[in-house]
N, C-alpha and C positions, 0 to 999 in steps of 0.2 A: 625220509622219516620225520623231518620237521613238519611237512604237511600232514602226515598221518597223525601227528599229536595235536594239531590245531583244532580239529573238530571236538574231540573230548574236552580239550581245555576251554573252548568257548562255551560248551554246554555247562560245565562246572562254574566258570567264571560268572556267568549271567545270574545263576542261582545264588552263589555266594555273595555277589554284589547286593542283592536284595536282603539277604540275611544280615550282612554287616551294616547295611543302611538302617535296618530296623533296630539293631543293637546300638548303633551310634546315636540314633535319635530317640533312644529310650522308649521304644515301642515294643509291643509283643509281636511275635512272628506266629501267626495262626495257620499258615499253609504247610503243615507237615505232610499231608497227603500229597500235595504237589511236589515237596522235596523228595518224597519216596519215589514218585513217578520219574522225576529227573534223575535220580540215582539209578533206577532201572534202565532208563535211556542211556545213561552214561556207560553202564556195564555192557549193554548191547552194542554200543558204539565202539567201545574198546575191544570187544571180542571180534567184531566185524573187521576193524581196521587191522588188528593183529593177523587175522587169517589173510587178508589181502596182501599185507607186507610180506608175510612168510611165503605166499604163493609167488610174488614177484621175485623174491630173493631165490627161491629154488628154481624158478624158470631161468634166471639170468646166470645161473652157475655154468661155467665152461666145462664141457666133457672132455676127458683125456683122450689123446689120439690113440687109435688102435693100430697095432703093428702086425 
């Protein structure tokens, strides 16, 4: 699960780094379109990782013994 959360975190961290850097240096952040695209990529990544983790969880469940 830790590896599954690493990709969305990295996608958000890079974008937030640039936003906070521009705020800290008292500059304007003009790339709101790029921010929207990164947000959409984040949503898609989270959905895909959730599907993969649920798939692996369901595949790894032990079936009960039949008598």
